[in-house]
PDB file of the backbone (N, CA, C, O) and the ligand in Angstrom, with CONECT records:
HET     ZN  A 101       1
ATOM      1  N   MET A   1       2.777 -24.943  23.047  1.00  0.00           N
ATOM      2  CA  MET A   1       2.335 -24.776  21.628  1.00  0.00           C
ATOM      3  C   MET A   1       2.962 -23.567  20.981  1.00  0.00           C
ATOM      4  O   MET A   1       2.985 -22.476  21.551  1.00  0.00           O
ATOM      5  N   LYS A   2       3.477 -23.778  19.768  1.00  0.00           N
ATOM      6  CA  LYS A   2       4.119 -22.667  19.037  1.00  0.00           C
ATOM      7  C   LYS A   2       3.128 -21.771  18.477  1.00  0.00           C
ATOM      8  O   LYS A   2       2.109 -22.209  17.942  1.00  0.00           O
ATOM      9  N   LYS A   3       3.398 -20.463  18.584  1.00  0.00           N
ATOM     10  CA  LYS A   3       2.439 -19.496  18.083  1.00  0.00           C
ATOM     11  C   LYS A   3       2.707 -19.211  16.580  1.00  0.00           C
ATOM     12  O   LYS A   3       3.851 -19.242  16.126  1.00  0.00           O
ATOM     13  N   ALA A   4       1.663 -18.944  15.859  1.00  0.00           N
ATOM     14  CA  ALA A   4       1.706 -18.638  14.435  1.00  0.00           C
ATOM     15  C   ALA A   4       1.218 -17.181  14.226  1.00  0.00           C
ATOM     16  O   ALA A   4       0.184 -16.780  14.759  1.00  0.00           O
ATOM     17  N   TYR A   5       1.952 -16.443  13.475  1.00  0.00           N
ATOM     18  CA  TYR A   5       1.618 -15.001  13.272  1.00  0.00           C
ATOM     19  C   TYR A   5       1.197 -14.732  11.816  1.00  0.00           C
ATOM     20  O   TYR A   5       1.827 -15.202  10.868  1.00  0.00           O
ATOM     21  N   SER A   6       0.143 -13.984  11.682  1.00  0.00           N
ATOM     22  CA  SER A   6      -0.300 -13.652  10.330  1.00  0.00           C
ATOM     23  C   SER A   6      -0.587 -12.156  10.265  1.00  0.00           C
ATOM     24  O   SER A   6      -1.135 -11.558  11.192  1.00  0.00           O
ATOM     25  N   PHE A   7      -0.192 -11.575   9.126  1.00  0.00           N
ATOM     26  CA  PHE A   7      -0.363 -10.148   8.905  1.00  0.00           C
ATOM     27  C   PHE A   7      -1.591  -9.851   8.032  1.00  0.00           C
ATOM     28  O   PHE A   7      -1.799 -10.495   7.004  1.00  0.00           O
ATOM     29  N   LEU A   8      -2.375  -8.897   8.440  1.00  0.00           N
ATOM     30  CA  LEU A   8      -3.601  -8.499   7.712  1.00  0.00           C
ATOM     31  C   LEU A   8      -3.582  -7.005   7.450  1.00  0.00           C
ATOM     32  O   LEU A   8      -3.200  -6.211   8.310  1.00  0.00           O
ATOM     33  N   LYS A   9      -4.001  -6.637   6.246  1.00  0.00           N
ATOM     34  CA  LYS A   9      -4.139  -5.211   5.926  1.00  0.00           C
ATOM     35  C   LYS A   9      -5.612  -4.841   6.031  1.00  0.00           C
ATOM     36  O   LYS A   9      -6.470  -5.463   5.405  1.00  0.00           O
ATOM     37  N   ARG A  10      -5.874  -3.871   6.791  1.00  0.00           N
ATOM     38  CA  ARG A  10      -7.265  -3.372   6.925  1.00  0.00           C
ATOM     39  C   ARG A  10      -7.712  -2.803   5.632  1.00  0.00           C
ATOM     40  O   ARG A  10      -6.945  -2.108   4.965  1.00  0.00           O
ATOM     41  N   ASN A  11      -8.968  -3.078   5.236  1.00  0.00           N
ATOM     42  CA  ASN A  11      -9.464  -2.552   3.988  1.00  0.00           C
ATOM     43  C   ASN A  11      -9.636  -1.064   3.995  1.00  0.00           C
ATOM     44  O   ASN A  11      -9.467  -0.414   2.963  1.00  0.00           O
ATOM     45  N   SER A  12      -9.966  -0.517   5.123  1.00  0.00           N
ATOM     46  CA  SER A  12     -10.285   0.911   5.203  1.00  0.00           C
ATOM     47  C   SER A  12      -9.053   1.769   5.273  1.00  0.00           C
ATOM     48  O   SER A  12      -9.109   2.935   4.883  1.00  0.00           O
ATOM     49  N   THR A  13      -7.921   1.244   5.760  1.00  0.00           N
ATOM     50  CA  THR A  13      -6.699   2.013   5.845  1.00  0.00           C
ATOM     51  C   THR A  13      -5.545   1.227   5.277  1.00  0.00           C
ATOM     52  O   THR A  13      -5.745   0.118   4.782  1.00  0.00           O
ATOM     53  N   GLU A  14      -4.334   1.768   5.333  1.00  0.00           N
ATOM     54  CA  GLU A  14      -3.145   0.989   4.927  1.00  0.00           C
ATOM     55  C   GLU A  14      -2.516   0.294   6.106  1.00  0.00           C
ATOM     56  O   GLU A  14      -1.484  -0.364   5.977  1.00  0.00           O
ATOM     57  N   GLU A  15      -3.153   0.444   7.283  1.00  0.00           N
ATOM     58  CA  GLU A  15      -2.575  -0.097   8.512  1.00  0.00           C
ATOM     59  C   GLU A  15      -2.546  -1.648   8.468  1.00  0.00           C
ATOM     60  O   GLU A  15      -3.515  -2.284   8.052  1.00  0.00           O
ATOM     61  N   LYS A  16      -1.448  -2.218   8.893  1.00  0.00           N
ATOM     62  CA  LYS A  16      -1.335  -3.642   8.976  1.00  0.00           C
ATOM     63  C   LYS A  16      -1.420  -4.111  10.464  1.00  0.00           C
ATOM     64  O   LYS A  16      -0.856  -3.468  11.350  1.00  0.00           O
ATOM     65  N   HIS A  17      -2.103  -5.191  10.708  1.00  0.00           N
ATOM     66  CA  HIS A  17      -2.214  -5.720  12.050  1.00  0.00           C
ATOM     67  C   HIS A  17      -1.745  -7.169  12.058  1.00  0.00           C
ATOM     68  O   HIS A  17      -1.683  -7.845  11.031  1.00  0.00           O
ATOM     69  N   ILE A  18      -1.423  -7.606  13.255  1.00  0.00           N
ATOM     70  CA  ILE A  18      -0.896  -9.001  13.358  1.00  0.00           C
ATOM     71  C   ILE A  18      -1.839  -9.817  14.226  1.00  0.00           C
ATOM     72  O   ILE A  18      -2.316  -9.365  15.267  1.00  0.00           O
ATOM     73  N   PHE A  19      -2.091 -11.039  13.759  1.00  0.00           N
ATOM     74  CA  PHE A  19      -2.996 -11.989  14.486  1.00  0.00           C
ATOM     75  C   PHE A  19      -2.142 -13.095  15.019  1.00  0.00           C
ATOM     76  O   PHE A  19      -1.216 -13.551  14.347  1.00  0.00           O
ATOM     77  N   GLU A  20      -2.439 -13.541  16.230  1.00  0.00           N
ATOM     78  CA  GLU A  20      -1.643 -14.575  16.849  1.00  0.00           C
ATOM     79  C   GLU A  20      -2.474 -15.817  17.017  1.00  0.00           C
ATOM     80  O   GLU A  20      -3.388 -15.863  17.840  1.00  0.00           O
ATOM     81  N   GLY A  21      -2.153 -16.826  16.232  1.00  0.00           N
ATOM     82  CA  GLY A  21      -2.837 -18.136  16.305  1.00  0.00           C
ATOM     83  C   GLY A  21      -1.876 -19.232  16.606  1.00  0.00           C
ATOM     84  O   GLY A  21      -0.798 -19.012  17.159  1.00  0.00           O
ATOM     85  N   GLU A  22      -2.286 -20.454  16.225  1.00  0.00           N
ATOM     86  CA  GLU A  22      -1.353 -21.609  16.460  1.00  0.00           C
ATOM     87  C   GLU A  22      -1.216 -22.391  15.139  1.00  0.00           C
ATOM     88  O   GLU A  22      -2.107 -22.407  14.290  1.00  0.00           O
ATOM     89  N   PHE A  23      -0.066 -23.026  15.023  1.00  0.00           N
ATOM     90  CA  PHE A  23       0.188 -23.807  13.818  1.00  0.00           C
ATOM     91  C   PHE A  23      -0.733 -25.048  13.853  1.00  0.00           C
ATOM     92  O   PHE A  23      -0.990 -25.636  14.903  1.00  0.00           O
ATOM     93  N   THR A  24      -1.213 -25.413  12.644  1.00  0.00           N
ATOM     94  CA  THR A  24      -1.917 -26.666  12.460  1.00  0.00           C
ATOM     95  C   THR A  24      -1.107 -27.530  11.465  1.00  0.00           C
ATOM     96  O   THR A  24      -0.068 -27.075  10.986  1.00  0.00           O
ATOM     97  N   THR A  25      -1.524 -28.680  11.164  1.00  0.00           N
ATOM     98  CA  THR A  25      -0.797 -29.560  10.290  1.00  0.00           C
ATOM     99  C   THR A  25      -0.529 -28.901   8.932  1.00  0.00           C
ATOM    100  O   THR A  25       0.571 -28.973   8.383  1.00  0.00           O
ATOM    101  N   GLU A  26      -1.556 -28.273   8.426  1.00  0.00           N
ATOM    102  CA  GLU A  26      -1.388 -27.749   7.069  1.00  0.00           C
ATOM    103  C   GLU A  26      -1.197 -26.205   7.002  1.00  0.00           C
ATOM    104  O   GLU A  26      -0.613 -25.710   6.037  1.00  0.00           O
ATOM    105  N   SER A  27      -1.651 -25.491   7.948  1.00  0.00           N
ATOM    106  CA  SER A  27      -1.445 -24.017   7.937  1.00  0.00           C
ATOM    107  C   SER A  27      -1.404 -23.492   9.348  1.00  0.00           C
ATOM    108  O   SER A  27      -0.534 -23.877  10.130  1.00  0.00           O
ATOM    109  N   CYS A  28      -2.327 -22.623   9.684  1.00  0.00           N
ATOM    110  CA  CYS A  28      -2.414 -22.133  11.036  1.00  0.00           C
ATOM    111  C   CYS A  28      -3.767 -21.496  11.283  1.00  0.00           C
ATOM    112  O   CYS A  28      -4.524 -21.194  10.360  1.00  0.00           O
ATOM    113  N   THR A  29      -4.033 -21.309  12.521  1.00  0.00           N
ATOM    114  CA  THR A  29      -5.342 -20.641  12.934  1.00  0.00           C
ATOM    115  C   THR A  29      -5.073 -19.144  13.153  1.00  0.00           C
ATOM    116  O   THR A  29      -3.930 -18.704  13.285  1.00  0.00           O
ATOM    117  N   ALA A  30      -6.161 -18.393  13.184  1.00  0.00           N
ATOM    118  CA  ALA A  30      -6.062 -17.017  13.521  1.00  0.00           C
ATOM    119  C   ALA A  30      -7.311 -16.604  14.276  1.00  0.00           C
ATOM    120  O   ALA A  30      -8.410 -16.999  13.886  1.00  0.00           O
ATOM    121  N   PRO A  31      -7.188 -15.838  15.322  1.00  0.00           N
ATOM    122  CA  PRO A  31      -8.367 -15.409  16.062  1.00  0.00           C
ATOM    123  C   PRO A  31      -9.152 -14.341  15.281  1.00  0.00           C
ATOM    124  O   PRO A  31      -8.650 -13.830  14.281  1.00  0.00           O
ATOM    125  N   THR A  32     -10.334 -14.007  15.704  1.00  0.00           N
ATOM    126  CA  THR A  32     -11.124 -13.006  15.020  1.00  0.00           C
ATOM    127  C   THR A  32     -10.450 -11.622  15.134  1.00  0.00           C
ATOM    128  O   THR A  32     -10.458 -10.859  14.168  1.00  0.00           O
ATOM    129  N   LEU A  33      -9.887 -11.303  16.267  1.00  0.00           N
ATOM    130  CA  LEU A  33      -9.300  -9.988  16.472  1.00  0.00           C
ATOM    131  C   LEU A  33      -7.781 -10.019  16.484  1.00  0.00           C
ATOM    132  O   LEU A  33      -7.167 -11.012  16.873  1.00  0.00           O
ATOM    133  N   SER A  34      -7.204  -8.946  16.065  1.00  0.00           N
ATOM    134  CA  SER A  34      -5.735  -8.789  16.030  1.00  0.00           C
ATOM    135  C   SER A  34      -5.259  -8.708  17.447  1.00  0.00           C
ATOM    136  O   SER A  34      -6.061  -8.633  18.378  1.00  0.00           O
ATOM    137  N   ILE A  35      -3.950  -8.722  17.621  1.00  0.00           N
ATOM    138  CA  ILE A  35      -3.272  -8.685  18.920  1.00  0.00           C
ATOM    139  C   ILE A  35      -3.766  -7.419  19.660  1.00  0.00           C
ATOM    140  O   ILE A  35      -4.099  -7.501  20.842  1.00  0.00           O
ATOM    141  N   CYS A  36      -3.816  -6.283  19.001  1.00  0.00           N
ATOM    142  CA  CYS A  36      -4.210  -5.047  19.625  1.00  0.00           C
ATOM    143  C   CYS A  36      -5.776  -4.931  19.808  1.00  0.00           C
ATOM    144  O   CYS A  36      -6.291  -3.986  20.404  1.00  0.00           O
ATOM    145  N   GLN A  37      -6.485  -5.968  19.245  1.00  0.00           N
ATOM    146  CA  GLN A  37      -7.942  -6.026  19.387  1.00  0.00           C
ATOM    147  C   GLN A  37      -8.685  -4.961  18.575  1.00  0.00           C
ATOM    148  O   GLN A  37      -9.890  -4.785  18.758  1.00  0.00           O
ATOM    149  N   LYS A  38      -7.985  -4.244  17.678  1.00  0.00           N
ATOM    150  CA  LYS A  38      -8.589  -3.159  16.927  1.00  0.00           C
ATOM    151  C   LYS A  38      -9.012  -3.556  15.558  1.00  0.00           C
ATOM    152  O   LYS A  38      -9.858  -2.903  14.948  1.00  0.00           O
ATOM    153  N   ALA A  39      -8.431  -4.629  15.056  1.00  0.00           N
ATOM    154  CA  ALA A  39      -8.722  -5.016  13.676  1.00  0.00           C
ATOM    155  C   ALA A  39      -9.440  -6.417  13.695  1.00  0.00           C
ATOM    156  O   ALA A  39      -9.029  -7.337  14.402  1.00  0.00           O
ATOM    157  N   ASN A  40     -10.493  -6.516  12.910  1.00  0.00           N
ATOM    158  CA  ASN A  40     -11.237  -7.762  12.785  1.00  0.00           C
ATOM    159  C   ASN A  40     -10.809  -8.443  11.450  1.00  0.00           C
ATOM    160  O   ASN A  40     -10.714  -7.784  10.415  1.00  0.00           O
ATOM    161  N   LYS A  41     -10.560  -9.742  11.498  1.00  0.00           N
ATOM    162  CA  LYS A  41     -10.070 -10.410  10.289  1.00  0.00           C
ATOM    163  C   LYS A  41     -11.039 -10.414   9.162  1.00  0.00           C
ATOM    164  O   LYS A  41     -10.649 -10.630   8.015  1.00  0.00           O
ATOM    165  N   ASN A  42     -12.355 -10.170   9.460  1.00  0.00           N
ATOM    166  CA  ASN A  42     -13.346 -10.053   8.420  1.00  0.00           C
ATOM    167  C   ASN A  42     -13.350  -8.703   7.727  1.00  0.00           C
ATOM    168  O   ASN A  42     -14.071  -8.511   6.748  1.00  0.00           O
ATOM    169  N   GLN A  43     -12.574  -7.791   8.208  1.00  0.00           N
ATOM    170  CA  GLN A  43     -12.570  -6.452   7.622  1.00  0.00           C
ATOM    171  C   GLN A  43     -11.224  -6.135   6.983  1.00  0.00           C
ATOM    172  O   GLN A  43     -10.873  -4.966   6.825  1.00  0.00           O
ATOM    173  N   GLY A  44     -10.495  -7.128   6.629  1.00  0.00           N
ATOM    174  CA  GLY A  44      -9.211  -6.908   5.968  1.00  0.00           C
ATOM    175  C   GLY A  44      -8.797  -8.024   5.072  1.00  0.00           C
ATOM    176  O   GLY A  44      -9.550  -8.966   4.827  1.00  0.00           O
ATOM    177  N   THR A  45      -7.598  -7.914   4.585  1.00  0.00           N
ATOM    178  CA  THR A  45      -7.072  -8.914   3.642  1.00  0.00           C
ATOM    179  C   THR A  45      -5.737  -9.456   4.104  1.00  0.00           C
ATOM    180  O   THR A  45      -4.836  -8.674   4.410  1.00  0.00           O
ATOM    181  N   TRP A  46      -5.579 -10.753   4.166  1.00  0.00           N
ATOM    182  CA  TRP A  46      -4.288 -11.350   4.584  1.00  0.00           C
ATOM    183  C   TRP A  46      -3.263 -10.914   3.537  1.00  0.00           C
ATOM    184  O   TRP A  46      -3.520 -10.848   2.335  1.00  0.00           O
ATOM    185  N   ILE A  47      -2.081 -10.622   4.089  1.00  0.00           N
ATOM    186  CA  ILE A  47      -0.984 -10.195   3.170  1.00  0.00           C
ATOM    187  C   ILE A  47      -0.280 -11.447   2.647  1.00  0.00           C
ATOM    188  O   ILE A  47       0.183 -12.283   3.422  1.00  0.00           O
ATOM    189  N   THR A  48      -0.210 -11.558   1.363  1.00  0.00           N
ATOM    190  CA  THR A  48       0.373 -12.715   0.689  1.00  0.00           C
ATOM    191  C   THR A  48       1.837 -12.976   1.193  1.00  0.00           C
ATOM    192  O   THR A  48       2.680 -12.079   1.204  1.00  0.00           O
ATOM    193  N   GLY A  49       2.073 -14.178   1.583  1.00  0.00           N
ATOM    194  CA  GLY A  49       3.426 -14.553   2.078  1.00  0.00           C
ATOM    195  C   GLY A  49       3.725 -14.058   3.436  1.00  0.00           C
ATOM    196  O   GLY A  49       4.870 -14.101   3.887  1.00  0.00           O
ATOM    197  N   SER A  50       2.709 -13.582   4.107  1.00  0.00           N
ATOM    198  CA  SER A  50       2.898 -13.071   5.482  1.00  0.00           C
ATOM    199  C   SER A  50       1.910 -13.667   6.457  1.00  0.00           C
ATOM    200  O   SER A  50       1.483 -13.009   7.405  1.00  0.00           O
ATOM    201  N   THR A  51       1.538 -14.946   6.216  1.00  0.00           N
ATOM    202  CA  THR A  51       0.675 -15.640   7.125  1.00  0.00           C
ATOM    203  C   THR A  51       1.403 -16.887   7.654  1.00  0.00           C
ATOM    204  O   THR A  51       2.303 -17.422   7.006  1.00  0.00           O
ATOM    205  N   CYS A  52       1.003 -17.316   8.807  1.00  0.00           N
ATOM    206  CA  CYS A  52       1.546 -18.504   9.437  1.00  0.00           C
ATOM    207  C   CYS A  52       3.076 -18.429   9.622  1.00  0.00           C
ATOM    208  O   CYS A  52       3.812 -19.356   9.283  1.00  0.00           O
ATOM    209  N   LEU A  53       3.513 -17.298  10.170  1.00  0.00           N
ATOM    210  CA  LEU A  53       4.950 -17.111  10.400  1.00  0.00           C
ATOM    211  C   LEU A  53       5.276 -17.422  11.855  1.00  0.00           C
ATOM    212  O   LEU A  53       4.441 -17.283  12.749  1.00  0.00           O
ATOM    213  N   THR A  54       6.528 -17.849  12.061  1.00  0.00           N
ATOM    214  CA  THR A  54       7.061 -17.990  13.382  1.00  0.00           C
ATOM    215  C   THR A  54       7.262 -16.631  14.012  1.00  0.00           C
ATOM    216  O   THR A  54       7.153 -15.621  13.316  1.00  0.00           O
ATOM    217  N   GLU A  55       7.545 -16.565  15.280  1.00  0.00           N
ATOM    218  CA  GLU A  55       7.752 -15.291  15.956  1.00  0.00           C
ATOM    219  C   GLU A  55       8.944 -14.565  15.331  1.00  0.00           C
ATOM    220  O   GLU A  55       8.870 -13.359  15.092  1.00  0.00           O
ATOM    221  N   GLN A  56      10.005 -15.255  15.070  1.00  0.00           N
ATOM    222  CA  GLN A  56      11.163 -14.629  14.465  1.00  0.00           C
ATOM    223  C   GLN A  56      10.911 -14.125  13.090  1.00  0.00           C
ATOM    224  O   GLN A  56      11.351 -13.031  12.735  1.00  0.00           O
ATOM    225  N   SER A  57      10.187 -14.924  12.273  1.00  0.00           N
ATOM    226  CA  SER A  57       9.881 -14.508  10.940  1.00  0.00           C
ATOM    227  C   SER A  57       8.935 -13.263  10.953  1.00  0.00           C
ATOM    228  O   SER A  57       9.032 -12.361  10.122  1.00  0.00           O
ATOM    229  N   ALA A  58       8.043 -13.284  11.926  1.00  0.00           N
ATOM    230  CA  ALA A  58       7.096 -12.171  12.079  1.00  0.00           C
ATOM    231  C   ALA A  58       7.831 -10.898  12.389  1.00  0.00           C
ATOM    232  O   ALA A  58       7.485  -9.838  11.868  1.00  0.00           O
ATOM    233  N   ARG A  59       8.847 -10.981  13.235  1.00  0.00           N
ATOM    234  CA  ARG A  59       9.602  -9.782  13.607  1.00  0.00           C
ATOM    235  C   ARG A  59      10.287  -9.222  12.344  1.00  0.00           C
ATOM    236  O   ARG A  59      10.287  -8.019  12.083  1.00  0.00           O
ATOM    237  N   GLU A  60      10.862 -10.152  11.585  1.00  0.00           N
ATOM    238  CA  GLU A  60      11.563  -9.717  10.325  1.00  0.00           C
ATOM    239  C   GLU A  60      10.579  -9.121   9.377  1.00  0.00           C
ATOM    240  O   GLU A  60      10.884  -8.123   8.725  1.00  0.00           O
ATOM    241  N   LYS A  61       9.389  -9.701   9.270  1.00  0.00           N
ATOM    242  CA  LYS A  61       8.400  -9.174   8.324  1.00  0.00           C
ATOM    243  C   LYS A  61       7.946  -7.822   8.726  1.00  0.00           C
ATOM    244  O   LYS A  61       7.813  -6.919   7.900  1.00  0.00           O
ATOM    245  N   ALA A  62       7.703  -7.674  10.016  1.00  0.00           N
ATOM    246  CA  ALA A  62       7.308  -6.324  10.530  1.00  0.00           C
ATOM    247  C   ALA A  62       8.285  -5.316  10.232  1.00  0.00           C
ATOM    248  O   ALA A  62       7.914  -4.196   9.880  1.00  0.00           O
ATOM    249  N   GLY A  63       9.611  -5.637  10.350  1.00  0.00           N
ATOM    250  CA  GLY A  63      10.664  -4.730  10.029  1.00  0.00           C
ATOM    251  C   GLY A  63      10.689  -4.396   8.502  1.00  0.00           C
ATOM    252  O   GLY A  63      10.951  -3.267   8.086  1.00  0.00           O
ATOM    253  N   ALA A  64      10.411  -5.407   7.739  1.00  0.00           N
ATOM    254  CA  ALA A  64      10.433  -5.155   6.278  1.00  0.00           C
ATOM    255  C   ALA A  64       9.256  -4.327   5.802  1.00  0.00           C
ATOM    256  O   ALA A  64       9.391  -3.527   4.877  1.00  0.00           O
ATOM    257  N   ILE A  65       8.083  -4.517   6.436  1.00  0.00           N
ATOM    258  CA  ILE A  65       6.919  -3.776   6.064  1.00  0.00           C
ATOM    259  C   ILE A  65       7.052  -2.352   6.559  1.00  0.00           C
ATOM    260  O   ILE A  65       6.640  -1.418   5.871  1.00  0.00           O
ATOM    261  N   GLY A  66       7.621  -2.166   7.742  1.00  0.00           N
ATOM    262  CA  GLY A  66       7.860  -0.791   8.264  1.00  0.00           C
ATOM    263  C   GLY A  66       6.769  -0.187   9.045  1.00  0.00           C
ATOM    264  O   GLY A  66       6.011  -0.893   9.711  1.00  0.00           O
ATOM    265  N   LYS A  67       6.659   1.119   8.987  1.00  0.00           N
ATOM    266  CA  LYS A  67       5.830   1.870   9.916  1.00  0.00           C
ATOM    267  C   LYS A  67       4.346   1.639   9.720  1.00  0.00           C
ATOM    268  O   LYS A  67       3.579   1.997  10.614  1.00  0.00           O
ATOM    269  N   SER A  68       3.890   1.077   8.639  1.00  0.00           N
ATOM    270  CA  SER A  68       2.466   0.890   8.493  1.00  0.00           C
ATOM    271  C   SER A  68       1.984  -0.270   9.297  1.00  0.00           C
ATOM    272  O   SER A  68       0.784  -0.544   9.300  1.00  0.00           O
ATOM    273  N   VAL A  69       2.830  -0.954   9.964  1.00  0.00           N
ATOM    274  CA  VAL A  69       2.388  -2.057  10.915  1.00  0.00           C
ATOM    275  C   VAL A  69       2.059  -1.409  12.217  1.00  0.00           C
ATOM    276  O   VAL A  69       2.804  -0.578  12.738  1.00  0.00           O
ATOM    277  N   CYS A  70       0.935  -1.803  12.730  1.00  0.00           N
ATOM    278  CA  CYS A  70       0.437  -1.366  14.052  1.00  0.00           C
ATOM    279  C   CYS A  70       1.493  -1.547  15.161  1.00  0.00           C
ATOM    280  O   CYS A  70       2.028  -2.637  15.358  1.00  0.00           O
ATOM    281  N   GLY A  71       1.771  -0.456  15.870  1.00  0.00           N
ATOM    282  CA  GLY A  71       2.850  -0.544  16.877  1.00  0.00           C
ATOM    283  C   GLY A  71       2.509  -1.406  18.072  1.00  0.00           C
ATOM    284  O   GLY A  71       3.403  -1.984  18.690  1.00  0.00           O
ATOM    285  N   ILE A  72       1.220  -1.505  18.416  1.00  0.00           N
ATOM    286  CA  ILE A  72       0.787  -2.346  19.530  1.00  0.00           C
ATOM    287  C   ILE A  72       1.038  -3.797  19.137  1.00  0.00           C
ATOM    288  O   ILE A  72       1.585  -4.572  19.921  1.00  0.00           O
ATOM    289  N   CYS A  73       0.642  -4.158  17.934  1.00  0.00           N
ATOM    290  CA  CYS A  73       0.797  -5.543  17.474  1.00  0.00           C
ATOM    291  C   CYS A  73       2.273  -5.901  17.447  1.00  0.00           C
ATOM    292  O   CYS A  73       2.665  -6.982  17.884  1.00  0.00           O
ATOM    293  N   VAL A  74       3.116  -4.961  16.915  1.00  0.00           N
ATOM    294  CA  VAL A  74       4.562  -5.264  16.833  1.00  0.00           C
ATOM    295  C   VAL A  74       5.210  -5.475  18.169  1.00  0.00           C
ATOM    296  O   VAL A  74       5.997  -6.395  18.392  1.00  0.00           O
ATOM    297  N   SER A  75       4.831  -4.560  19.060  1.00  0.00           N
ATOM    298  CA  SER A  75       5.457  -4.662  20.383  1.00  0.00           C
ATOM    299  C   SER A  75       5.227  -5.983  21.091  1.00  0.00           C
ATOM    300  O   SER A  75       6.045  -6.457  21.880  1.00  0.00           O
ATOM    301  N   HIS A  76       4.084  -6.552  20.775  1.00  0.00           N
ATOM    302  CA  HIS A  76       3.761  -7.921  21.349  1.00  0.00           C
ATOM    303  C   HIS A  76       4.773  -8.937  20.951  1.00  0.00           C
ATOM    304  O   HIS A  76       5.066  -9.848  21.725  1.00  0.00           O
ATOM    305  N   LEU A  77       5.341  -8.816  19.730  1.00  0.00           N
ATOM    306  CA  LEU A  77       6.298  -9.773  19.204  1.00  0.00           C
ATOM    307  C   LEU A  77       7.557  -9.768  20.074  1.00  0.00           C
ATOM    308  O   LEU A  77       8.306 -10.744  20.107  1.00  0.00           O
ATOM    309  N   TYR A  78       7.773  -8.669  20.766  1.00  0.00           N
ATOM    310  CA  TYR A  78       8.974  -8.521  21.582  1.00  0.00           C
ATOM    311  C   TYR A  78       8.720  -8.755  23.048  1.00  0.00           C
ATOM    312  O   TYR A  78       9.612  -8.587  23.879  1.00  0.00           O
ATOM    313  N   THR A  79       7.497  -9.145  23.367  1.00  0.00           N
ATOM    314  CA  THR A  79       7.173  -9.502  24.765  1.00  0.00           C
ATOM    315  C   THR A  79       7.468 -11.046  24.928  1.00  0.00           C
ATOM    316  O   THR A  79       6.835 -11.908  24.318  1.00  0.00           O
ATOM    317  N   THR A  80       8.409 -11.284  25.739  1.00  0.00           N
ATOM    318  CA  THR A  80       8.777 -12.717  25.906  1.00  0.00           C
ATOM    319  C   THR A  80       8.244 -13.332  27.150  1.00  0.00           C
ATOM    320  O   THR A  80       8.288 -14.552  27.310  1.00  0.00           O
ATOM    321  N   ASP A  81       7.732 -12.512  28.052  1.00  0.00           N
ATOM    322  CA  ASP A  81       7.335 -13.073  29.390  1.00  0.00           C
ATOM    323  C   ASP A  81       5.840 -13.415  29.362  1.00  0.00           C
ATOM    324  O   ASP A  81       5.039 -12.752  30.020  1.00  0.00           O
ATOM    325  N   TYR A  82       5.475 -14.423  28.618  1.00  0.00           N
ATOM    326  CA  TYR A  82       4.121 -14.967  28.751  1.00  0.00           C
ATOM    327  C   TYR A  82       4.180 -16.442  28.624  1.00  0.00           C
ATOM    328  O   TYR A  82       3.150 -17.111  28.705  1.00  0.00           O
TER     329      TYR A  82
HETATM  330 ZN    ZN A 101      -2.779  -3.814  15.740  1.00  0.00          ZN2+
END
């Protein structure tokens, strides 16, 4: 199953976190917690144009957003052994 990645901005901070779900016919799913388990999707806002991305697109997006993306979440995108 292909993974789908979505970026969320925490309401309390400028920090962005990544959620790993799966593609569905019309969009994609997202778990309650981010990859790093530190951000809850109910406590943030999905970033427009940055949801339901492929792994490759998510890497590019993380690079475009820059340092405000959580490092733990980003590093997971580069983990290929799972
Ligand atoms: Zn994170």
